[in-house]
ZADO-1210 file (C-alpha; in nm, 4 decimals, padded with zeros to 6 digits):
<atoms>
<atom x="00.6594" y="00.4751" z="-01.6210" code="MET" pos="1"/>
<atom x="00.4573" y="00.4941" z="-01.2982" code="ILE" pos="2"/>
<atom x="00.6259" y="00.3053" z="-01.0138" code="ARG" pos="3"/>
<atom x="00.4025" y="00.1734" z="-00.7333" code="LEU" pos="4"/>
<atom x="00.5141" y="00.0210" z="-00.4035" code="LEU" pos="5"/>
<atom x="00.2924" y="-00.2488" z="-00.2477" code="GLY" pos="6"/>
<atom x="00.2822" y="-00.2841" z="00.1309" code="LEU" pos="7"/>
<atom x="00.1293" y="-00.6015" z="00.2717" code="CYS" pos="8"/>
<atom x="00.0182" y="-00.5973" z="00.6332" code="GLY" pos="9"/>
<atom x="00.0389" y="-00.9751" z="00.6673" code="SER" pos="10"/>
<atom x="00.3679" y="-01.1515" z="00.7275" code="LEU" pos="11"/>
<atom x="00.2180" y="-01.4973" z="00.6507" code="ARG" pos="12"/>
<atom x="00.3785" y="-01.6802" z="00.3579" code="ALA" pos="13"/>
<atom x="00.0345" y="-01.7839" z="00.2272" code="ALA" pos="14"/>
<atom x="-00.1319" y="-01.4471" z="00.2877" code="SER" pos="15"/>
<atom x="-00.4327" y="-01.3606" z="00.0693" code="CYS" pos="16"/>
<atom x="-00.3320" y="-00.9947" z="00.0957" code="ASN" pos="17"/>
<atom x="00.0178" y="-01.0753" z="-00.0347" code="ALA" pos="18"/>
<atom x="-00.1379" y="-01.2810" z="-00.3142" code="ALA" pos="19"/>
<atom x="-00.3643" y="-00.9861" z="-00.3989" code="LEU" pos="20"/>
<atom x="-00.0628" y="-00.7523" z="-00.4271" code="LEU" pos="21"/>
<atom x="00.1240" y="-01.0064" z="-00.6370" code="ASP" pos="22"/>
<atom x="-00.1786" y="-01.0433" z="-00.8650" code="ALA" pos="23"/>
<atom x="-00.2016" y="-00.6660" z="-00.8872" code="ALA" pos="24"/>
<atom x="00.1614" y="-00.6563" z="-01.0041" code="ALA" pos="25"/>
<atom x="00.0613" y="-00.8839" z="-01.2934" code="ARG" pos="26"/>
<atom x="-00.2496" y="-00.6827" z="-01.3809" code="LEU" pos="27"/>
<atom x="-00.1123" y="-00.3261" z="-01.3867" code="VAL" pos="28"/>
<atom x="-00.1314" y="-00.1322" z="-01.7120" code="PRO" pos="29"/>
<atom x="00.1712" y="-00.1529" z="-01.9388" code="GLY" pos="30"/>
<atom x="00.3166" y="00.1805" z="-01.8267" code="ASP" pos="31"/>
<atom x="00.2950" y="00.0877" z="-01.4566" code="VAL" pos="32"/>
<atom x="00.5217" y="-00.1211" z="-01.2376" code="GLU" pos="33"/>
<atom x="00.4108" y="-00.2527" z="-00.8968" code="LEU" pos="34"/>
<atom x="00.6766" y="-00.3949" z="-00.6646" code="ARG" pos="35"/>
<atom x="00.5866" y="-00.5484" z="-00.3305" code="ARG" pos="36"/>
<atom x="00.8034" y="-00.4332" z="-00.0389" code="TYR" pos="37"/>
<atom x="00.9246" y="-00.7467" z="00.1384" code="ARG" pos="38"/>
<atom x="01.1025" y="-00.6233" z="00.4517" code="GLU" pos="39"/>
<atom x="00.8163" y="-00.5228" z="00.6806" code="LEU" pos="40"/>
<atom x="00.8830" y="-00.8228" z="00.9045" code="GLY" pos="41"/>
<atom x="01.2464" y="-00.7086" z="00.9491" code="ALA" pos="42"/>
<atom x="01.1502" y="-00.3629" z="01.0807" code="LEU" pos="43"/>
<atom x="01.2268" y="-00.3154" z="01.4506" code="PRO" pos="44"/>
<atom x="00.9430" y="-00.1877" z="01.6641" code="LEU" pos="45"/>
<atom x="00.9192" y="00.1870" z="01.6190" code="PHE" pos="46"/>
<atom x="01.0970" y="00.3778" z="01.8934" code="ASN" pos="47"/>
<atom x="01.1277" y="00.7593" z="01.8698" code="PRO" pos="48"/>
<atom x="01.4471" y="00.7422" z="02.0812" code="ASP" pos="49"/>
<atom x="01.6112" y="00.5144" z="01.8242" code="VAL" pos="50"/>
<atom x="01.4806" y="00.7207" z="01.5342" code="GLU" pos="51"/>
<atom x="01.6164" y="01.0452" z="01.6790" code="SER" pos="52"/>
<atom x="01.9697" y="00.9015" z="01.7060" code="VAL" pos="53"/>
<atom x="01.9938" y="00.7041" z="01.3824" code="ALA" pos="54"/>
<atom x="01.7230" y="00.5512" z="01.1677" code="CYS" pos="55"/>
<atom x="01.7875" y="00.1757" z="01.1358" code="PRO" pos="56"/>
<atom x="01.8942" y="00.0819" z="00.7792" code="PRO" pos="57"/>
<atom x="01.5866" y="-00.1332" z="00.7189" code="VAL" pos="58"/>
<atom x="01.3585" y="00.1537" z="00.8199" code="ALA" pos="59"/>
<atom x="01.5545" y="00.3939" z="00.5988" code="GLN" pos="60"/>
<atom x="01.5136" y="00.1522" z="00.3064" code="ARG" pos="61"/>
<atom x="01.1374" y="00.1555" z="00.3653" code="LEU" pos="62"/>
<atom x="01.1320" y="00.5338" z="00.3749" code="ARG" pos="63"/>
<atom x="01.3415" y="00.5635" z="00.0615" code="ASP" pos="64"/>
<atom x="01.1319" y="00.3055" z="-00.1309" code="ALA" pos="65"/>
<atom x="00.8059" y="00.4766" z="-00.0245" code="ALA" pos="66"/>
<atom x="00.9294" y="00.8213" z="-00.1211" code="CYS" pos="67"/>
<atom x="01.0740" y="00.7036" z="-00.4558" code="ALA" pos="68"/>
<atom x="00.7417" y="00.5412" z="-00.5517" code="ALA" pos="69"/>
<atom x="00.4812" y="00.7359" z="-00.7480" code="ASP" pos="70"/>
<atom x="00.2115" y="00.5755" z="-00.5361" code="GLY" pos="71"/>
<atom x="00.1581" y="00.3265" z="-00.2520" code="LEU" pos="72"/>
<atom x="-00.0715" y="00.0270" z="-00.2605" code="VAL" pos="73"/>
<atom x="-00.1720" y="-00.1154" z="00.0783" code="PHE" pos="74"/>
<atom x="-00.3254" y="-00.4585" z="00.1368" code="ALA" pos="75"/>
<atom x="-00.3691" y="-00.5497" z="00.4998" code="SER" pos="76"/>
<atom x="-00.5721" y="-00.8006" z="00.6999" code="PRO" pos="77"/>
<atom x="-00.7922" y="-00.7167" z="00.9939" code="GLU" pos="78"/>
<atom x="-00.6731" y="-00.8456" z="01.3305" code="TYR" pos="79"/>
<atom x="-00.9152" y="-00.8037" z="01.6231" code="ALA" pos="80"/>
<atom x="-01.0991" y="-00.5196" z="01.4410" code="HIS" pos="81"/>
<atom x="-00.7731" y="-00.3328" z="01.3772" code="GLY" pos="82"/>
<atom x="-00.4809" y="-00.3033" z="01.1366" code="VAL" pos="83"/>
<atom x="-00.2037" y="-00.5561" z="01.1690" code="SER" pos="84"/>
<atom x="00.0919" y="-00.4756" z="01.3877" code="GLY" pos="85"/>
<atom x="00.3238" y="-00.5047" z="01.0838" code="ALA" pos="86"/>
<atom x="00.1439" y="-00.2337" z="00.8874" code="ILE" pos="87"/>
<atom x="00.1019" y="-00.0069" z="01.1922" code="LYS" pos="88"/>
<atom x="00.4725" y="-00.0378" z="01.2720" code="ASN" pos="89"/>
<atom x="00.5628" y="00.0446" z="00.9110" code="ALA" pos="90"/>
<atom x="00.3381" y="00.3496" z="00.9199" code="LEU" pos="91"/>
<atom x="00.4976" y="00.4613" z="01.2495" code="ASP" pos="92"/>
<atom x="00.8401" y="00.4506" z="01.0787" code="TRP" pos="93"/>
<atom x="00.6996" y="00.6520" z="00.7836" code="LEU" pos="94"/>
<atom x="00.4935" y="00.9092" z="00.9708" code="VAL" pos="95"/>
<atom x="00.7731" y="01.1638" z="01.0232" code="GLY" pos="96"/>
<atom x="00.9121" y="01.1355" z="00.6701" code="GLU" pos="97"/>
<atom x="00.8914" y="01.4885" z="00.5222" code="PRO" pos="98"/>
<atom x="00.9017" y="01.3631" z="00.1607" code="ARG" pos="99"/>
<atom x="00.5829" y="01.1566" z="00.2000" code="LEU" pos="100"/>
<atom x="00.2893" y="01.4014" z="00.2312" code="PRO" pos="101"/>
<atom x="00.0472" y="01.4040" z="-00.0640" code="TYR" pos="102"/>
<atom x="00.1698" y="01.0670" z="-00.1882" code="LYS" pos="103"/>
<atom x="-00.1120" y="00.8886" z="-00.3768" code="PRO" pos="104"/>
<atom x="-00.2457" y="00.5766" z="-00.2015" code="VAL" pos="105"/>
<atom x="-00.4690" y="00.2869" z="-00.2977" code="MET" pos="106"/>
<atom x="-00.6101" y="00.0467" z="-00.0376" code="VAL" pos="107"/>
<atom x="-00.6927" y="-00.3117" z="-00.1321" code="LEU" pos="108"/>
<atom x="-00.8877" y="-00.5482" z="00.0879" code="ASN" pos="109"/>
<atom x="-00.8885" y="-00.9256" z="00.0400" code="ALA" pos="110"/>
<atom x="-01.1931" y="-00.9638" z="00.2641" code="SER" pos="111"/>
<atom x="-01.4917" y="-00.7264" z="00.2419" code="PRO" pos="112"/>
<atom x="-01.5751" y="-00.8137" z="00.6031" code="ARG" pos="113"/>
<atom x="-01.2568" y="-00.6403" z="00.7235" code="ALA" pos="114"/>
<atom x="-01.4185" y="-00.2981" z="00.7455" code="THR" pos="115"/>
<atom x="-01.2785" y="-00.1885" z="01.0849" code="HIS" pos="116"/>
<atom x="-00.9145" y="-00.2291" z="00.9845" code="ALA" pos="117"/>
<atom x="-00.9632" y="-00.0606" z="00.6501" code="ILE" pos="118"/>
<atom x="-01.1349" y="00.2350" z="00.8137" code="ALA" pos="119"/>
<atom x="-00.8565" y="00.2617" z="01.0728" code="ALA" pos="120"/>
<atom x="-00.5868" y="00.2291" z="00.8045" code="LEU" pos="121"/>
<atom x="-00.7465" y="00.5020" z="00.5947" code="LYS" pos="122"/>
<atom x="-00.7739" y="00.7307" z="00.8969" code="GLU" pos="123"/>
<atom x="-00.4019" y="00.6851" z="00.9670" code="THR" pos="124"/>
<atom x="-00.3142" y="00.7481" z="00.6040" code="LEU" pos="125"/>
<atom x="-00.5218" y="01.0662" z="00.5983" code="ARG" pos="126"/>
<atom x="-00.3568" y="01.1835" z="00.9217" code="THR" pos="127"/>
<atom x="-00.0217" y="01.1371" z="00.7486" code="MET" pos="128"/>
<atom x="-00.1478" y="01.3702" z="00.4660" code="SER" pos="129"/>
<atom x="-00.1471" y="01.0919" z="00.2100" code="LEU" pos="130"/>
<atom x="-00.3984" y="01.1170" z="-00.0770" code="ARG" pos="131"/>
<atom x="-00.6272" y="00.8112" z="-00.0845" code="ILE" pos="132"/>
<atom x="-00.7920" y="00.7276" z="-00.4156" code="ASP" pos="133"/>
<atom x="-01.1298" y="00.6066" z="-00.2950" code="GLU" pos="134"/>
<atom x="-01.2400" y="00.5113" z="-00.6473" code="THR" pos="135"/>
<atom x="-00.9467" y="00.2694" z="-00.6756" code="ALA" pos="136"/>
<atom x="-00.9625" y="00.1362" z="-00.3207" code="SER" pos="137"/>
<atom x="-01.1600" y="-00.1839" z="-00.3457" code="ILE" pos="138"/>
<atom x="-01.2531" y="-00.4933" z="-00.1471" code="ALA" pos="139"/>
<atom x="-01.2516" y="-00.8289" z="-00.3228" code="LEU" pos="140"/>
<atom x="-01.3676" y="-01.1638" z="-00.1846" code="SER" pos="141"/>
<atom x="-01.0444" y="-01.3542" z="-00.2279" code="VAL" pos="142"/>
<atom x="-01.1034" y="-01.7188" z="-00.1329" code="PRO" pos="143"/>
<atom x="-00.8910" y="-01.8118" z="00.1653" code="GLY" pos="144"/>
<atom x="-00.8177" y="-02.1707" z="00.0731" code="ALA" pos="145"/>
<atom x="-00.5311" y="-02.1928" z="-00.1699" code="GLY" pos="146"/>
<atom x="-00.5402" y="-01.8270" z="-00.2708" code="CYS" pos="147"/>
<atom x="-00.2447" y="-01.7226" z="-00.4815" code="ASP" pos="148"/>
<atom x="-00.1698" y="-01.4614" z="-00.7433" code="ALA" pos="149"/>
<atom x="-00.2159" y="-01.7018" z="-01.0341" code="VAL" pos="150"/>
<atom x="-00.5646" y="-01.8003" z="-00.9177" code="ALA" pos="151"/>
<atom x="-00.6635" y="-01.4369" z="-00.8653" code="ILE" pos="152"/>
<atom x="-00.5382" y="-01.3366" z="-01.2146" code="VAL" pos="153"/>
<atom x="-00.7243" y="-01.6378" z="-01.3651" code="ALA" pos="154"/>
<atom x="-01.0561" y="-01.5517" z="-01.1989" code="ASP" pos="155"/>
<atom x="-01.2374" y="-01.2831" z="-01.4058" code="PRO" pos="156"/>
<atom x="-01.4557" y="-01.1860" z="-01.1083" code="SER" pos="157"/>
<atom x="-01.1370" y="-01.0812" z="-00.9257" code="LEU" pos="158"/>
<atom x="-00.9010" y="-00.9855" z="-01.2089" code="ALA" pos="159"/>
<atom x="-01.1369" y="-00.7508" z="-01.3949" code="MET" pos="160"/>
<atom x="-01.2233" y="-00.5186" z="-01.1024" code="PRO" pos="161"/>
<atom x="-00.8615" y="-00.5273" z="-00.9829" code="LEU" pos="162"/>
<atom x="-00.7297" y="-00.4355" z="-01.3279" code="ARG" pos="163"/>
<atom x="-00.9834" y="-00.1526" z="-01.3553" code="ALA" pos="164"/>
<atom x="-00.8937" y="-00.0194" z="-01.0080" code="ALA" pos="165"/>
<atom x="-00.5248" y="-00.0246" z="-01.0896" code="LEU" pos="166"/>
<atom x="-00.5894" y="00.1674" z="-01.4096" code="SER" pos="167"/>
<atom x="-00.7886" y="00.4302" z="-01.2174" code="ARG" pos="168"/>
<atom x="-00.5132" y="00.4539" z="-00.9569" code="PHE" pos="169"/>
<atom x="-00.2385" y="00.4951" z="-01.2154" code="ALA" pos="170"/>
<atom x="-00.4300" y="00.7923" z="-01.3583" code="ASP" pos="171"/>
<atom x="-00.4909" y="00.9327" z="-01.0066" code="PHE" pos="172"/>
<atom x="-00.1209" y="00.8938" z="-00.9151" code="ALA" pos="173"/>
<atom x="-00.0054" y="01.0726" z="-01.2313" code="ALA" pos="174"/>
<atom x="-00.2532" y="01.3562" z="-01.1754" code="ARG" pos="175"/>
<atom x="-00.1804" y="01.3903" z="-00.8033" code="THR" pos="176"/>
<atom x="00.1964" y="01.3893" z="-00.8489" code="ASN" pos="177"/>
<atom x="00.1700" y="01.6558" z="-01.1229" code="ALA" pos="178"/>
<atom x="-00.0455" y="01.8738" z="-00.8927" code="GLU" pos="179"/>
<atom x="00.1947" y="01.8242" z="-00.6022" code="THR" pos="180"/>
<atom x="00.4971" y="01.9160" z="-00.8203" code="ALA" pos="181"/>
<atom x="00.3144" y="02.2275" z="-00.9433" code="GLN" pos="182"/>
<atom x="00.2262" y="02.3283" z="-00.5845" code="ARG" pos="183"/>
<atom x="00.5878" y="02.2818" z="-00.4722" code="MET" pos="184"/>
<atom x="00.7117" y="02.5038" z="-00.7554" code="GLN" pos="185"/>
<atom x="00.4680" y="02.7781" z="-00.6516" code="GLN" pos="186"/>
<atom x="00.5813" y="02.7730" z="-00.2900" code="GLU" pos="187"/>
</atoms>
């Protein structure tokens, strides 16, 4: 079983990015599980002084969930040509986690026009030594009005490429994790 953790950069209840992650959870291959992390809004603002004394429990839960996952799936909106504050704050809490380098990552985009945020997100992920699967990282034109997971799954123009991308990512995650385990044994 390949376990994926979905991180949504939008805190809106009716977020198209959240709907995209929820649809992805329904479309993963049979040997894959995708669970959306739901506590990003509860994270305090990252503060190195706080982190050095004691990591807040909610931040530790994020770290543990990210490290336990076989891969991470990000879906985040673009705010003012940048990543959302929620996703940036989460990444700040994760950046110093020593168990995270080489973790496989897939980036989803609910709006193909959001190119600045996706580029910035990928740059941050690369800086953190995460392994982005570019072949699985896709942009889909999810309609804003009334978008939900059920509608995405029911629309073949969205469901088919999403299902294919998830299948590619599952293979990438399995391969990458095997390579990382082998490298760690050799060191």
